[in-house]
C-alpha positions, 0 to 999 in steps of 0.5 A: 423317612427321617432318622427319628421316624425310622426309630419310631417305625422300627420300635413299632415294628418290633412291638407288632412283630413281637405280638405276632411271634411272641407266643411264649413257649417256655419260661425258666422254671422257678424253684427256690428255698427259703429259711423257715420264718422268712419270705422267699425272694423270687426273681423279678425277671425271667428268660422266656423263649418264644415260639420262633426260638427268640428269647429275652428276659421279661419282667415278673409280677408275683401275687404274694406282695400283700403285706398279710400274705408276706407275714404269713409266709414268714410265720414259722407255725404256718410254714415250718421247716420241711414244708413247701408251697407254690406262689402264683405269678405272671409274666407281665405285658402278655396277653395270655390272660388279663393278668399276663402269662401265668407262671408259678414258683415252688417254694421249699422251707428249710431250717438252714440259714441261706449262705451269705458272702463274707464281709470283705467284698470280692472286688472293688471299683477302681478308684475314681481318680484312676479312671478318666472319661475321654473323647468329646461326647455327652459324658465329657460335656456334662462332666465339664459343665459341672466342674465349670459351674462348680468353679463359679460358686463362691466358697465364702458363701459355703462357710456363711452358716458355720460362721454364723452358727459359731458366733464368728463375724460374717461381714463379706461372706455371702448369705447362702440360699435354697435349703441352706438359706437363713429360713431353713433348718437344713443349713449345711446339707449344701456345703456337704454336697459341694465338698463331695462334688468338689472332691469328685471333680478334682478326681475327675478333672483333666485340666491342671489349672482348674484342679488347682482352683478346685483344691484351693476352694476345698482347702478354704472351706476345710480350714474354716470348718476346722476353725469353727470346730476347734471352738468346741474344744472346751475344758470344763474344770467342774467336769474334769474333762472336755465338754462332750455331746452327752453334756448338751441339754440334760433330760430335764432341759431337753424335755423343754428344749425350744425349736423356734427360730428365736431359740436357735438364735439363742443357741448360736451365742453359746457354741462352747456347749455344743460339745467336743468335735461338733461341726455343723451349719446349725446349732447342736440342739438341732440334733438333740431336738430329734431325741424328744421327737420334735416333728418335721416342722421348719418353723417350730420343730426340726427338718432332719437334723442327722441328714445335714450331719451326714452330708458334711461327713460325706464331703469330708470323707471324699476329700480324704479319699479323693484329694492327693494332697496329704495334708489336706486330706488328713485334716479333713479326716480329723475333722470328720473323725471328731464329728463322728466321735461326737455322734458316738458320744451323744447317741451312746450316752443319751439314747436307747432302743425300746421296740415294745409297747404302744407309741406313747409308751415308747416315747415316754422317755426321750432318746428312743432310736426306734421312734427317732429314725422312724419319724417321717423326714425329721428322722431322715439320717441320710447315709450316717451309718455308711459315713460312720462305717467308712470312718471306722475303716479309715482310723487306726486307733482301736478304741476310736474304731470300735466307737465309730462302728457302734455309732454306725449301728446307732442308726439302725432302724428296727421298724424298717430293718427287721421286716426286711431282714425277713423278706417282708416288704417294709418299703411300701408307703415310706419316704423313699430317699429317707430310707434308701441311704439307710440300706446303703449304710446297712450294707457298708456296716456289714464290712465292719460288724460281719453280721448276716442280718445287715446283708440280708436287709440290703439284698432283700431291699434291692430285689424288691425295688427292682421287681416292685418299684422302679420305673424304666429309667431306673428311678422310684418314687412318687411325691418323694414316697414309695407307694404300694408294690406293683403300682407304678402306672397308677402312681404316674398317671394320677399324681397331683403334681403331674408327671414329675414324680421320680426324685433324682436323689433316689436314683443317685442312692440306688446307683450307689447301693447297686455299685456296693452290691456288685462288689460282693457278686461281681459275676452277677450282671443284674447289678450293673444291668441296672446301674447302666439303666439308671445311669444312662437314662435318669442320671445322664439325663438329669443335667440340662446340657445347654446351661447348667441346671439339674432336676429334683423330680425327674419327668416321667409319664405323659407329655412331661417336661424336665423341670430344670433348676437347682442351680447350686448344691444348696438349692435342694437335696437334688441340687446336692446330689445333682452336683456329684452325679456328673463328675463321677459317671465312671465310678463303676466302670471297672471292678477289680480283684487281685487277678481279675478285671471286670468291665462292667460298663462300656464307657469311653475311659482311660484306666490305670490298675497296678502299673497297667493302662487300659483305654476304652474307645467307644461312643456314648452310648456304645454299640461297639467298644475297643479296649486296648492295653496302652502301657504295662504288662500284667497277667489277669482274667478279663470279664466282660458284661453281656447286657441283658438287652443284647439278645442278637449280634453280641460278640467279642474278639481278642486280638482279632479271634472270636472268643465264643460262639454263644453269649448269654445276655445278663451274664459275664463272658470270661477271657481266661487269664493271659499276659496282657501287654501293650497292643492287645485289643478286645473288641466288643460288639453289642448292637442295641436290640429293642424291647419293651419295659412294662409296668406291672399294673395296667393303664386304666385311670388318670385323675380325671377319667377311666380308660379301658385297661391296657398294658403300658410300656416304655420303649427301650433301645438297648439300654435307652428309654426312648421318649416320644415328642409331642404326645398330649394325651393318653388317647394318643399314646395308645398304640395298636398297629404300625400305622401309629409310627408315622406320628411318633418322633423318638429321642433317647430320654437322656437327650429329651426335654420338653413335652416327652412321653415315656410310656405307651398303652399297648392294645391287644386282645386277651386270649383267656378271657376267663381269668378274673382278678379276685385278689386286687380289690381285696388287697386294696380294701385291706390297705384302706381299712388299716389306714382308716383304723390308724386315723381313727385311733389317732382321732380317739387319742386324748393326748395326740402322740404323735402330734400329727395325724397319720394321714393328711386330710384331703387324702384320707377324705378321698380315700374313704369315699372310694373305700365306701364305693368299693365296699358297695360294689363287693356287697351288691356287684353293681358297676365295674369292679375294675374301675372301682378297684383303680379309683380306690388304688389311685386314692391310696396312691395320692395320700400323704402323711399327716404333717405334710401339706397337700396341694389343696392347702396352697389355695390362699398362698397362690391367690396372694402370689397371683396378686403380688405378680400383678404388681407393676414395680414390686420392691426387692422385699416383695420379690424376696417374698414371691421367691419364697412363696414359689419355693413353698409352692414347689415344695408342697407339690413335690411332696415335702412341704408342710403347713407352717412353710405355707403360713410363713410364705403367706404371711411374707407375701401380705407383709410385702404387698404395698398398702392399698 
């Protein structure tokens, strides 16, 4: 039996052994308190003990996720202080009932607010430059591949758009490509990611010559950016001061401000009016347009104005923090500060917040941030709040510091934040990567504003994502969107674009959020258990180890192949985060306080801390790690994470002596304070244990057919998702016995590539057949009715506000059909209720916002593209048109394309085709 088949056999054997012994005997009781007016945060995993004495963590699905149910729980009149109630839940993947193993949580409502941590974190990760990956392994290979690729990128290309935007000559500067190309309005996003990646590469690189070249290229771009920025330092004698952001486009002008490419060409001729400190690769009017609620429309509107600003601020801040050239770091910081103050000036003087009234009333006057930041993609601001909060921590001037803190909180999104602060799941149906960075920003601003509101937003969001939205490899999303809670399998199995559903940017930002939350609760292993999951699987697995290319949508599901591409930081958003991901694997390996070191990840690294050098020798991934003191002496406490999956065989020896006789998975084990010195060693053994990571919904439908409902699960080997090769159908992915192991060949997902399957249907008999699901269809009907009502209200408007319908046509039409079928079933109970519910569920999951194109809208473009490919000797013009059309096709299938992009692509193809 070969190694891969052995892995498959062991996994399958583990599955069937669990089925035989896994009669759940006990589950950790759940009793929580919640503040009146708030929804309780219930645990997303619980420790279960089986009849044979074995124990492990299992995932939980709570039956209070319906929006109306959450709103009721947050109603102080229904649940006043002193009241209590129970919430039904199930251990998923268990066959005690069709819904799982039944449990309940007892909730007590209290008047007092829950305690929150102090604004200053308990611990901080060691700086990136203080931890180096060592050895010859996948991690160092990926790092070096990324660094070498970054060094091939021409820094002149990164400044082309700046010079063009500020009216400087561009001869000799290569035109940028991808989402920084002349045909997109996201210019500058790639340069920002480039700067961050270069700074991280500089901090992580061990080759002196390469470090020098990295710094030289960083210096070149920073110098050019400052040259452009200084062109906005224009003194206006009439005003008696420098022109500022607030002076750009007075309200009467703003209401008529154009968003066409012709308008943008005109704006580029007058950078003197951008306002003091503006630095961006696209004119300042792009930021002003969002104030009059210009929609996401690349031809006549905006893309995401402040998203690009954030990427550049983040890149400059990373340079200031990670590059050890004081003069260069100071220049990067002053550029970022001046731009941060431009943002403060613009938003302080020209915007406001109005939350009441109709949408038309809220938009009657330009500049309502409630509306601006709640717009799909157009209102995507990236991590503006985070970067401005970081800037406020880095400047010394008290006035500037106060302005930057205020500017950070100008990016609050009340429509998103307020429900989350109360525990209401406002995540559902939102653009995923538009909103995850907002949460990162809320948490970072908590350090400065000390308002518990922001802590609750971040804390609640993270808990909800873990329980309701994540896939086994740690990522989230389908078509760039969060869908309905607890619906991962239906999203995966019915996605129109196939199994490429899990945007890598989301994994990047969830890892960042988790790292920052861990700084407040470094003894809570849940955070680094998740960080390990998303790092070892999706992030490490998102770069092609053979030739540099990274992933936009990650491959998840049945017969998936990783869609490699995004070779430059500007190619797409995930090309940008992809350039960063692989030069910072070690950033959360160690956390420290004054006298405590947390070993959060078992990675081959060398770390320096307060005169001490630690070396951690292990493979990747590690089942054994040896931590040695290489240099120095220091008295401190060491804490070692016991991963949630380490249920058998975990041990720790300190200088050869066993530390304890029991280690609880999902916790930290403490080595009490001692004087550490050279030669001391800690040996951690953690053999991988195999377990299943279930989806909370059963696999019972695809876009083409229905199936018998079965639990679906990914096989986990320790922290690793295991992917099986060459499984082509859900019938092949249905497992019933050990005999199925003979046809499965598993590899770790990070090392997988083509035709891989991550989830399997697990066949098993239901013990208690009396259970009837009476809630799922009711909840789905309520969601469908709400969407239909939204569409009907918009259809009835004489003046359309907003100008696009809530939902795209094909999706709403399909959902309406499924809704009518579901209503008919409720009325006469003819047919299969489970199938009816699944079909409605699938239709809801495939819907897109009204300003987005749907795959069906690509018909003419695809026909024209096919005709163009038939040309034997295409001209360069036709090749370019085909490239643009292919890009548009991918945007639409991925869930971010608009009809204006399709029209431009179709026009370009037709114009470039040879005459008949």
